[in-house]
C-alpha positions as CSV (number, residue, x, y, z in Angstrom):
1,L,98.3,118.8,107.9
2,Q,100.0,115.8,105.2
3,H,98.2,113.8,103.3
4,L,98.8,110.3,101.9
5,S,99.0,110.9,98.3
6,H,100.1,107.6,95.6
7,R,101.3,107.9,92.8
8,V,101.7,105.9,89.4
9,E,103.9,106.6,86.9
10,D,106.6,104.6,85.1
11,D,109.0,107.9,83.5
12,P,111.9,108.3,85.6
13,G,111.6,112.3,84.2
14,S,107.7,112.2,85.4
15,Q,108.7,110.5,88.3
16,F,111.4,112.7,89.9
17,V,109.6,116.3,89.2
18,L,106.7,114.9,91.1
19,E,108.6,113.7,94.3
20,E,110.8,117.0,94.1
21,T,107.6,118.8,93.7
22,L,105.4,116.7,95.7
23,G,107.4,115.1,98.0
24,L,108.2,118.7,101.0
25,R,104.7,118.9,101.4
26,Y,102.6,115.2,101.4
27,K,103.8,112.1,102.0
28,I,104.2,110.1,99.3
29,Q,104.3,106.4,98.3
30,S,105.5,105.8,94.6
31,F,104.7,103.0,92.2
32,D,105.8,102.4,88.8
33,S,103.0,99.6,87.9
34,L,99.3,99.2,88.2
35,A,100.0,95.8,89.6
36,T,102.4,97.3,92.8
37,L,100.2,100.1,93.8
38,D,96.9,96.6,93.6
39,R,99.2,94.6,96.0
40,A,99.6,97.5,98.3
41,L,96.1,98.9,98.7
42,L,95.2,94.8,99.5
43,Q,97.5,94.4,102.1
44,T,99.2,97.0,104.5
45,M,98.6,100.5,103.0
46,G,95.1,101.1,103.0
47,M,93.6,104.3,101.0
48,P,95.2,107.3,100.2
49,N,93.8,110.8,99.7
50,L,94.5,111.2,96.7
51,L,96.2,109.3,93.6
52,I,97.8,111.1,90.8
53,A,98.1,108.4,88.1
54,D,99.9,108.3,84.1
55,L,97.0,107.4,82.3
56,R,98.8,104.5,80.5
57,L,101.4,102.4,82.3
58,G,103.3,99.4,80.8
59,D,100.7,97.0,82.4
60,G,97.8,99.0,81.7
61,I,95.3,101.8,81.9
62,S,94.8,103.3,84.7
63,V,91.3,104.7,84.1
64,D,90.3,100.9,83.5
65,Y,91.8,99.7,86.5
66,L,89.5,102.7,88.6
67,K,86.5,102.0,86.9
68,N,87.2,98.2,87.7
69,R,87.7,98.6,91.4
70,A,84.1,100.5,91.4
71,F,82.4,97.6,88.9
72,C,83.5,95.3,92.1
73,N,82.0,97.6,94.8
74,Q,85.6,98.5,96.3
75,P,86.1,101.4,98.0
76,P,86.8,104.4,95.0
77,I,89.9,106.4,95.0
78,P,90.2,110.4,94.4
79,F,92.2,110.5,91.9
80,L,94.1,113.0,88.9
81,V,95.3,111.8,85.5
82,I,98.4,112.8,84.1
83,S,99.1,112.3,80.5
84,S,100.8,113.4,77.1
85,L,98.1,111.9,75.4
86,D,95.5,114.2,73.9
87,D,92.1,112.4,73.1
88,L,88.7,113.5,73.3
89,D,87.7,110.0,74.3
90,F,90.4,109.6,76.9
91,L,89.6,112.7,78.7
92,R,85.9,112.2,78.8
93,E,86.1,108.3,80.2
94,A,88.5,110.1,82.8
95,Y,86.3,112.3,83.8
96,R,83.5,109.9,83.9
97,T,85.3,107.0,85.7
98,G,85.5,110.4,88.4
99,A,88.7,111.7,87.8
100,L,88.8,114.8,89.8
101,D,91.4,116.7,87.0
102,Y,93.5,116.3,84.3
103,I,97.1,117.2,83.9
104,A,98.8,117.4,80.8
105,K,102.7,117.1,80.2
106,P,104.7,118.7,80.0
107,F,103.4,120.6,83.0
108,T,104.6,123.3,85.6
109,K,106.0,122.8,88.9
110,N,102.7,125.4,90.2
111,E,100.6,123.8,88.3
112,L,100.8,120.4,89.4
113,I,101.2,122.0,92.9
114,A,97.5,124.0,92.2
115,K,95.6,121.0,90.8
116,V,96.6,118.8,94.1
117,E,95.7,121.4,96.4
118,R,92.4,122.0,94.7
119,A,91.8,118.2,94.8
120,L,92.6,118.1,97.9
121,N,90.4,120.9,99.0
122,L,87.3,119.2,97.8
123,L,88.2,116.0,100.0
124,I,89.2,117.1,103.4
125,D,88.3,118.8,106.4
126,Q,84.4,117.7,105.7
127,P,82.2,116.7,108.7
128,E,82.9,112.7,109.6
129,S,79.6,112.0,109.4
130,S,79.7,112.9,105.9
131,A,83.1,109.9,105.5
132,H,80.2,107.9,106.8
133,A,77.4,108.5,105.3
134,A,79.8,107.9,101.7
135,S,81.0,104.9,102.6
136,A,77.6,103.5,103.5
137,R,76.0,104.7,100.2
138,R,79.1,103.8,98.1
139,S,78.2,99.9,99.6
140,W,75.7,99.0,97.1
141,V,75.5,102.0,94.6
142,T,77.9,101.4,91.0
143,I,78.7,103.3,88.7
144,D,78.7,101.7,84.7
145,G,80.6,103.7,83.1
146,P,80.4,102.4,79.6
147,R,76.6,102.7,79.8
148,L,76.0,106.0,81.7
149,R,73.9,103.6,84.5
150,V,73.9,104.0,88.0
151,V,73.3,100.6,89.6
152,G,71.3,99.8,92.4
153,K,72.1,97.1,95.3
154,N,69.4,94.9,94.0
155,G,70.5,95.2,90.3
156,E,67.7,97.8,89.4
157,F,69.6,101.1,87.4
158,V,69.0,104.3,85.6
159,S,69.9,105.4,82.3
160,L,71.1,108.9,82.3
161,T,72.8,111.6,80.3
162,A,75.9,112.6,79.2
163,K,75.7,115.3,81.6
164,E,73.5,114.0,83.9
165,F,75.9,111.1,84.5
166,K,78.9,114.2,85.2
167,I,77.4,115.6,87.7
168,F,77.0,112.0,89.6
169,S,80.2,111.1,89.0
170,L,81.6,114.4,90.8
171,L,79.4,114.1,93.6
172,Y,79.4,110.1,94.0
173,H,83.8,110.3,93.8
174,A,83.4,113.2,96.1
175,G,81.5,111.9,98.9
176,V,81.2,116.0,100.0
177,F,79.1,118.7,99.4
178,V,80.2,120.1,95.9
179,S,80.0,124.1,95.3
180,R,77.6,125.1,92.6
181,A,81.0,126.9,91.0
182,T,83.0,123.8,91.1
183,M,80.1,121.5,89.3
184,L,79.8,124.0,86.2
185,E,83.8,124.3,86.2
186,D,84.0,120.3,86.5
187,V,81.0,119.5,84.2
188,W,81.1,122.6,81.3
189,G,85.0,123.5,82.1
190,D,85.7,127.0,79.8
191,V,82.4,126.9,78.1
192,Q,79.9,129.8,80.1
193,V,76.9,128.4,81.1
194,D,74.0,129.8,83.7
195,A,73.5,128.4,86.5
196,K,69.7,127.5,85.3
197,V,71.3,125.0,83.1
198,L,72.4,123.0,86.0
199,D,69.5,123.4,88.3
200,V,67.6,121.7,85.4
201,H,70.1,119.1,85.1
202,V,69.8,118.2,89.1
203,F,66.1,118.3,88.3
204,N,66.2,115.5,85.8
205,L,69.4,113.6,87.5
206,R,67.1,113.8,91.4
207,R,63.9,112.0,89.6
208,K,65.8,109.5,88.0
209,L,68.0,109.2,91.3
210,K,64.9,108.6,93.5
211,T,63.8,105.4,92.0
212,I,66.7,103.7,93.8
213,D,66.3,105.4,96.5
214,L,69.2,108.0,96.3
215,K,68.9,111.8,96.7
216,V,70.9,114.9,95.5
217,A,70.6,117.3,98.6
218,Y,71.0,120.9,98.2
219,H,72.6,123.2,101.0
220,S,72.9,126.9,100.7
221,E,75.8,127.3,101.8
222,N,78.2,123.8,100.6
223,G,76.4,123.1,97.6
224,F,75.4,119.9,96.2
225,G,75.7,116.4,97.6
226,L,74.5,112.8,97.5
227,E,72.1,111.4,100.3
228,Q,70.7,108.0,100.1
229,E,67.2,108.3,101.1
230,L,66.9,105.2,103.3
231,I,69.8,107.5,105.8
232,A,67.5,110.9,105.5
233,H,68.1,111.6,109.4
234,H,71.6,111.2,109.1
235,S,72.0,113.4,106.3
236,L,76.0,114.7,105.1
237,L,75.1,117.5,107.4
238,N,73.5,115.9,110.0
239,N,70.9,118.2,110.2
240,S,68.0,117.6,107.7
241,S,66.5,121.2,108.0
242,D,69.3,122.7,106.6
243,L,68.7,120.6,103.3
244,A,66.3,121.9,100.4
245,P,66.2,121.1,97.0
246,P,68.1,123.3,94.3
247,I,64.7,123.7,92.3
248,N,60.8,123.4,92.5
249,P,59.9,120.1,91.8
């Protein structure tokens, strides 16, 4: 199965490595600027399964471009960030915007392959109903990254803590159930955290999101997922009896 990946990179050396490493495994479309990517998305090419973007390009910052798409209620693009920049604030902003992973230059071919495979495994081979639910949900909920807020269709919003926002952003951009192990790894990284800590953050997040008709659901085999209260009877697994809260309210 080939997956359509868009790659935005203006460094010739990195372009060659990316094309040589991924070109035999996936169908790739390459762009050297955000402007050419944007034109392609608007005109003919449709949405990729995954975007691999250099953090800094000649015509802008890729994370800012993706954030602006969210503010304009355009469909979110699952993405990985590549950069030689070792800056904590940029890393935080990339993850807040929904980056599935960060690849530091210089990188090895095996590291690149493993991280792309991991990202695609989070996004593909999910029930068709989950894709429809994600599309409906994203049409009226916006992530306000700089203010750590989630904004509803009528302008109502909830303010989140940094950890709550990171959890929500992960679920929002994945559009599918995310396992507990993946959430612990993506939200806390190498820091060892008890699963009960995650449960507390999810409980607080659920309580806040309920005010704008969003629900964090839990499935024993698949993990956590976002579910709009108004479409509860068409849940991400199309089986509401399988859903249960992660902890008692």
